[in-house]
C-alpha positions in Angstrom: -12.7 11.6 0.0 -9.3 9.9 0.2 -10.8 6.8 1.8 -13.6 6.6 -0.8 -11.1 7.0 -3.7 -8.7 4.5 -2.2 -11.6 1.9 -2.0 -12.5 2.6 -5.6 -8.8 2.3 -6.7 -8.5 -1.0 -4.9 -11.7 -2.4 -6.4 -10.6 -1.4 -9.9 -7.2 -2.9 -9.4 -8.6 -6.3 -8.2 -11.3 -6.4 -10.9 -8.7 -5.9 -13.7 -7.9 -9.3 -15.2 -4.3 -8.4 -16.3 -3.6 -6.8 -13.0 -4.9 -9.8 -11.2 -2.7 -12.1 -13.3 0.4 -10.0 -12.5 -0.3 -9.5 -8.8 -1.7 -12.8 -7.7 -1.7 -15.6 -10.3 1.9 -15.4 -11.6 3.6 -15.1 -8.2 1.5 -17.9 -6.8 2.2 -20.2 -9.8 6.0 -19.5 -9.7 6.1 -20.2 -5.9 4.3 -23.5 -6.3 6.1 -24.6 -9.4 9.7 -23.9 -8.5 9.1 -25.1 -4.9 7.7 -28.4 -6.1 9.9 -29.1 -9.1 13.7 -29.1 -9.0 14.3 -26.8 -12.0 16.7 -24.2 -10.6 19.5 -24.9 -8.1 18.6 -22.8 -5.1 21.5 -24.0 -2.9 21.3 -26.0 0.3 18.1 -26.3 2.2 14.5 -26.4 1.0 13.7 -24.6 -2.3 10.8 -22.8 -0.7 13.0 -21.2 1.9 14.9 -19.5 -0.9 12.0 -18.8 -3.2 9.4 -17.4 -0.8 11.3 -14.1 0.0 12.0 -13.6 -3.7 8.4 -14.2 -4.6 7.3 -11.7 -2.0 9.6 -9.1 -3.6 8.1 -10.0 -7.0 4.6 -9.4 -5.6 5.6 -5.9 -4.4 7.1 -5.1 -7.8 4.1 -6.4 -9.7 1.7 -4.2 -7.8 3.7 -1.1 -7.0 5.5 -0.8 -10.3 4.0 -2.9 -13.1 0.3 -2.8 -12.2 0.3 0.8 -11.0 2.3 2.0 -14.1 -0.1 0.4 -16.6 -3.3 1.5 -14.8 -2.1 5.1 -14.3 -0.8 5.3 -17.8 -4.2 4.5 -19.3 -6.0 6.7 -16.8 -3.8 9.5 -18.0 -4.5 8.7 -21.7 -8.3 8.6 -21.3 -8.4 11.8 -19.4 -9.4 10.3 -16.0 -6.5 12.0 -14.2 -7.4 15.3 -15.8 -11.0 15.0 -14.6 -10.0 13.9 -11.1 -7.6 16.8 -10.9 -10.5 19.2 -11.4 -12.6 17.5 -8.6 -12.6 18.5 -4.9 -10.1 15.7 -4.3 -6.6 17.4 -4.3 -3.9 15.9 -6.4 -1.9 14.8 -3.3 -5.1 13.2 -2.1 -5.4 11.2 -5.3 -1.8 10.0 -5.0 -2.4 9.1 -1.4 -5.4 7.1 -2.4 -3.4 5.3 -5.1 -0.7 4.5 -2.6 -3.3 3.2 -0.1 -4.8 0.9 -2.7 -1.3 -0.5 -3.5 -0.7 -1.2 0.1 -4.0 -2.9 0.6 -3.3 -5.1 -2.4 0.1 -5.9 -1.2 -1.2 -7.0 2.2 -3.6 -9.4 0.5 -0.7 -10.7 -1.7 1.6 -11.2 1.3 -1.1 -13.1 3.3 -1.9 -15.3 0.4 1.7 -16.1 -0.5 2.6 -16.7 3.1 -0.2 -19.2 3.6 0.9 -21.0 0.4 4.5 -21.0 1.4 3.7 -22.4 4.8 1.7 -25.2 3.1 4.8 -25.9 1.0 7.0 -26.3 4.2 8.4 -22.8 4.5 10.3 -22.1 7.7 10.9 -18.3 8.0 13.2 -16.6 10.6 14.3 -13.1 11.5 12.8 -9.9 12.7 9.3 -9.0 11.4 10.1 -5.2 11.8 13.0 -5.6 9.4 10.7 -7.4 6.9 8.1 -4.6 7.2 10.7 -1.9 6.6 12.0 -3.7 3.5 8.5 -4.0 2.1 7.6 -0.4 2.8 10.8 0.9 1.2 10.5 -1.5 -1.7 6.9 -0.3 -2.3 8.1 3.4 -2.2 10.9 2.6 -4.7 8.8 0.7 -7.2 5.8 3.1 -6.8 8.0 6.1 -7.7 9.4 4.3 -10.8 6.0 3.2 -11.9 4.5 6.7 -11.6 7.5 8.1 -13.4 7.0 5.8 -16.3 3.2 6.3 -16.4 3.6 10.1 -16.2 6.1 10.5 -19.0 5.4 7.7 -21.6 2.4 7.1 -23.7 0.0 4.4 -22.4 1.0 1.8 -25.0 4.7 2.4 -24.4 4.1 2.1 -20.6 2.2 -1.2 -21.1 5.0 -2.7 -23.2 7.9 -1.3 -21.1 6.3 -2.2 -17.7 5.8 -5.8 -18.8 9.2 -6.1 -20.3 10.9 -4.7 -17.1 8.8 -7.2 -15.1 10.1 -10.1 -17.1 13.7 -9.0 -17.1 13.8 -8.4 -13.4 12.0 -11.7 -12.8 14.9 -13.5 -14.5 17.8 -11.2 -13.4 16.7 -9.8 -10.1 17.5 -12.7 -7.8 13.8 -13.7 -7.5 14.2 -17.3 -8.7 17.7 -17.6 -10.0 20.4 -16.8 -7.4 22.5 -13.8 -8.3 25.6 -15.9 -7.9 24.7 -17.6 -11.2 25.5 -14.4 -13.1 29.2 -14.2 -12.1 31.0 -11.7 -9.9 30.6 -8.7 -12.3 27.0 -9.5 -13.0 26.2 -10.0 -9.4 27.7 -6.6 -8.5 25.7 -4.8 -11.1 22.4 -6.6 -10.6 22.7 -6.2 -6.9 22.1 -2.5 -7.3 18.6 -3.0 -8.7 15.6 -2.4 -6.4 14.2 -5.9 -6.9 17.6 -7.5 -6.1 18.0 -5.4 -3.0 14.4 -6.3 -1.8 14.7 -10.0 -2.5 18.2 -10.2 -1.1 17.2 -8.3 2.0 14.1 -10.4 2.6 16.1 -13.6 2.0 18.8 -12.5 4.5 16.2 -11.9 7.2 13.6 -14.7 6.5 16.0 -17.5 5.3 19.2 -16.8 7.2 17.8 -15.0 10.3 20.2 -12.1 9.8 19.8 -8.7 11.5 18.6 -5.6 9.7 20.1 -5.6 6.1 21.2 -1.9 6.1 23.0 -2.2 2.7 19.8 -3.4 1.0 17.7 -0.9 2.8 20.1 1.9 1.6 19.8 0.8 -2.0 16.0 0.8 -1.7 15.9 4.1 0.0 18.0 5.7 -2.7 15.7 4.3 -5.4 12.7 5.5 -3.5 14.0 9.1 -3.2 15.2 9.3 -6.8 12.0 7.7 -8.2 9.5 9.7 -6.2 11.4 12.9 -6.8 11.6 12.3 -10.5 7.9 11.3 -10.6 7.0 14.5 -8.8 9.1 16.6 -11.1 8.2 15.1 -14.5 4.8 13.5 -14.1 2.3 14.9 -16.7 -1.4 14.8 -15.8 -2.6 15.1 -19.4 
């Protein structure tokens, strides 16, 4: 039942035009545009080496947070979740299926963006296990926050808030613009955001070949625990 529901969730996610725009089109366009045109000062080295890790972080956020929040919010509004809760599929099974669909979508995103980044001249370094751990914790953090938003706000409010947060974190989360551009105080505050921790951790490993970024992993783990706990406590199915 969980596998069938996960397949259905994945198909629905990939067939939705707005979701596809957020999860595939926008990250791809940003990667190609800012890697090809000298718009933002990304420091020494090739622009794609700085941008690729940040765009991977953006892809995780777009799927696990923005896309999932909007889809779940409207499912809750239209009574889909209420009907599914009454089916033989248990509620934990439904959430597991949703998580699985997010992970499948993210795998497709990572493969696509990696191929494009390599075509643009990307030269990644570092430990793949550290990258995988960052992506998993980032997914957990954003998923918890997305479900919290979808389970507490009205669908229209979720749609507006999720897109607004996406745009704000795109600009101020270290995805395209280095956090150093925001000054010392701004860098310290923005560095505590999950998107900043994910993009900074991926950049430390993939661009600079650093070891396991425990500080960034700690920030993501804290957001994951708080977000999932709050979603489990306050999520309303109706």
